[in-house]
GUVOFI-826623 format. One record per atom (N, C-alpha, C, O): residue in one letter; x, y, z. Coordinates in steps of 0.1 Angstrom, whole numbers, padded with zeros to 4 digits, always signed. Atoms other than C-alpha are relative to their C-alpha. Layout:
N
AXYZ ...
***
This chain:
85
X+0006-0009-0010 X+1059+1153+0787 X+0000-0007+0014 X-0005-0018+0015 X-0001+0006-0013 X+1066+1146+0824 X-0013+0003+0008 X-0018+0014+0009 X+0013-0001-0008 X+1035+1139+0846 X+0004+0005+0014 X+0014+0001+0019 X-0003-0005-0013 X+1034+1158+0879 X-0001-0011+0010 X-0009-0021+0009 X+0001+0010-0010 X+1040+1137+0910 X-0012+0002+0008 X-0017+0013+0010 X+0013+0000-0008 X+1009+1127+0930 X+0003-0003+0014 X+0010-0013+0017 X-0001+0002-0015 X+1009+1130+0968 X-0013-0006+0005 X-0024+0001+0003 X+0012+0006-0005 X+0984+1106+0984 X-0003+0005+0014 X+0006+0006+0022 X+0005-0004-0013 X+0964+1117+1014 X-0006-0012+0007 X-0010-0022+0000 X+0006+0012-0007 X+0950+1094+1041 X-0014-0003-0004 X-0018-0015-0004 X+0013+0003+0005 X+0915+1098+1027 X+0000-0007-0013 X-0010-0014-0016 X+0000+0006+0013 X+0926+1085+0994 X-0001-0016+0001 X-0007-0022-0007 X+0001+0014-0002 X+0931+1050+1008 X-0014-0005+0003 X-0019-0015-0002 X+0014+0003-0003 X+0896+1050+1022 X-0009+0000-0012 X-0017-0008-0014 X+0007-0001+0013 X+0882+1062+0989 X+0003-0012-0009 X-0007-0018-0015 X-0004+0011+0009 X+0901+1035+0970 X-0007-0013+0005 X-0011-0022-0003 X+0006+0012-0005 X+0888+1008+0994 X-0015+0000-0003 X-0020-0011-0007 X+0014-0001+0003 X+0852+1020+0989 X-0002-0003-0015 X-0012-0010-0019 X+0001+0002+0015 X+0857+1021+0951 X+0002-0015-0003 X-0006-0021-0011 X-0003+0014+0002 X+0871+0985+0952 X-0012-0008+0005 X-0017-0017-0002 X+0011+0008-0005 X+0842+0973+0973 X-0012+0002-0009 X-0019-0008-0012 X+0011-0002+0009 X+0816+0989+0950 X+0002-0008-0013 X-0007-0013-0019 X-0003+0008+0012 X+0834+0973+0920 X-0004-0015+0002 X-0010-0021-0007 X+0003+0014-0003 X+0832+0938+0936 X-0015-0002+0002 X-0020-0013-0002 X+0014+0002-0002 X+0796+0943+0947 X-0007+0001-0013 X-0017-0006-0016 X+0006-0002+0014 X+0788+0954+0911 X+0002-0013-0008 X-0006-0016-0017 X-0003+0013+0007 X+0803+0920+0900 X-0009-0011+0005 X-0011-0021-0002 X+0008+0011-0005 X+0780+0899+0922 X-0011-0004-0009 X-0013-0016-0010 X+0010+0005+0009 X+0751+0899+0898 X+0005-0007-0012 X-0001-0017-0016 X-0006+0007+0011 X+0774+0888+0871 X+0004-0014+0004 X+0003-0024-0004 X-0004+0013-0005 X+0786+0859+0892 X-0013-0008+0002 X-0013-0020-0001 X+0013+0007-0002 X+0750+0850+0901 X-0006-0005-0013 X-0012-0016-0013 X+0005+0005+0013 X+0742+0847+0864 X+0005-0013-0004 X-0001-0021-0011 X-0007+0013+0004 X+0766+0818+0862 X-0004-0011+0010 X+0003-0021+0011 X+0004+0010-0009 X+0747+0798+0888 X-0003-0013-0006 X-0003-0023+0001 X+0002+0013+0006 X+0739+0771+0863 X+0013-0007-0003 X+0013-0019-0006 X-0013+0006+0001 X+0776+0764+0861 X+0002-0011+0011 X-0002-0008+0022 X-0002+0011-0011 X+0785+0731+0879 X+0011+0005+0010 X+0020+0012+0007 X-0009-0004-0011 X+0803+0735+0912 X+0010-0012+0003 X+0018-0012+0012 X-0009+0011-0002 X+0821+0702+0908 X+0003-0007-0014 X-0004-0004-0024 X-0003+0007+0013 X+0837+0680+0881 X+0005-0014+0004 X+0011-0016+0015 X-0005+0014-0003 X+0843+0642+0880 X+0010-0004-0011 X+0008-0003-0023 X-0011+0004+0009 X+0876+0630+0865 X+0004-0014+0004 X+0008-0016+0016 X-0004+0014-0002 X+0882+0593+0862 X-0006-0005+0013 X+0000-0012+0021 X+0007+0005-0012 X+0856+0586+0889 X+0002+0007+0013 X-0005+0004+0023 X-0003-0008-0012 X+0870+0611+0914 X-0007+0013-0001 X-0006+0020-0011 X+0007-0013+0000 X+0848+0641+0923 X+0008+0011+0006 X+0014+0009+0017 X-0008-0012-0005 X+0865+0675+0927 X-0010+0011+0001 X-0017+0014-0009 X+0009-0011-0002 X+0845+0704+0941 X-0011-0004+0010 X-0009-0013+0018 X+0011+0002-0009 X+0812+0705+0959 X-0013-0003-0008 X-0017+0005-0017 X+0012+0004+0007 X+0781+0687+0948 X-0013+0005+0008 X-0013+0005+0020 X+0012-0004-0007 X+0746+0701+0955 X-0007-0012+0006 X-0005-0024+0002 X+0007+0011-0006 X+0724+0680+0978 X-0015+0004+0002 X-0020+0012-0006 X+0014-0002-0001 X+0688+0679+0990 X-0003+0015+0005 X-0015+0019+0003 X+0002-0014-0004 X+0692+0715+1004 X-0001+0009-0012 X-0008+0020-0012 X+0001-0008+0012 X+0697+0729+0969 X+0014+0003-0005 X+0024-0004-0001 X-0013-0003+0006 X+0725+0744+0948 X+0010+0006+0010 X+0006+0013+0019 X-0011-0006-0008 X+0758+0754+0963 X-0001+0015-0001 X-0001+0020-0012 X+0001-0015+0001 X+0757+0791+0972 X-0014+0006+0000 X-0015+0018-0001 X+0014-0005+0000 X+0719+0793+0973 X-0005+0003-0014 X+0000-0003-0024 X+0007-0002+0013 X+0697+0806+0945 X-0012-0007-0002 X-0018-0012+0008 X+0012+0007+0003 X+0668+0790+0928 X+0001-0014+0004 X+0011-0021+0000 X-0001+0014-0004 X+0660+0757+0944 X+0006-0002+0014 X+0005-0013+0019 X-0006+0001-0013 X+0678+0765+0977 X-0012-0001+0010 X-0021+0007+0009 X+0011+0002-0009 X+0656+0753+1006 X+0002+0005+0015 X-0007+0006+0022 X-0003-0003-0014 X+0674+0764+1038 X+0001+0016+0002 X+0012+0021+0005 X+0000-0014+0000 X+0664+0801+1037 X-0002+0005+0015 X-0012+0001+0021 X+0002-0005-0013 X+0669+0820+1070 X-0008+0013+0000 X-0004+0022-0007 X+0008-0012+0000 X+0642+0845+1078 X-0001+0007+0013 X-0007+0018+0015 X-0001-0006-0013 X+0648+0852+1115 X+0014-0002+0006 X+0022-0010+0001 X-0013+0001-0007 X+0678+0858+1137 X+0002+0012+0009 X-0007+0020+0011 X-0003-0012-0009 X+0696+0883+1159 X+0000+0013-0008 X-0004+0023-0002 X+0000-0011+0009 X+0698+0906+1129 X-0007-0003-0012 X-0004-0013-0019 X+0007+0002+0013 X+0673+0908+1101 X+0002+0012-0009 X+0000+0024-0005 X-0003-0011+0009 X+0683+0929+1071 X-0007-0002-0013 X-0009-0013-0017 X+0007+0001+0013 X+0666+0937+1038 X+0008+0007-0011 X+0003+0007-0022 X-0007-0007+0010 X+0692+0958+1021 X+0015+0002+0004 X+0018-0002+0015 X-0015-0001-0003 X+0730+0966+1019 X+0003+0009+0012 X+0011+0005+0020 X-0003-0009-0011 X+0729+0995+1043 X-0003-0007+0014 X+0005-0005+0023 X+0003+0007-0012 X+0712+0974+1070 X+0010-0011+0003 X+0014-0014+0014 X-0010+0010-0002 X+0737+0946+1064 X+0013+0006+0005 X+0018+0000+0015 X-0012-0006-0004 X+0766+0969+1068 X-0001+0005+0015 X+0008+0004+0023 X+0002-0004-0014 X+0751+0983+1100 X+0000-0012+0010 X+0005-0011+0021 X+0001+0012-0008 X+0745+0948+1114 X+0014-0006+0002 X+0017-0012+0013 X-0013+0006-0002 X+0781+0938+1108 X+0008+0008+0010 X+0020+0005+0012 
***
């Protein structure tokens, strides 16, 4: 059975972009769960990657100490972040 040809409209690209963005935003919590994974590896005395320091873990999370609470734009949710950008 032959499938009918699909004609894409200009709005389709925008919709696909939003769907892709929502997909990746949905993956962020899954990535955060892996925060206990090391961000570096040592092979034969050579360090590859980024080691956490006194500021806390790479990428923030539990134990991170340099939290910014003031600035030109203060946001508390995704909509505010998108507006500030």
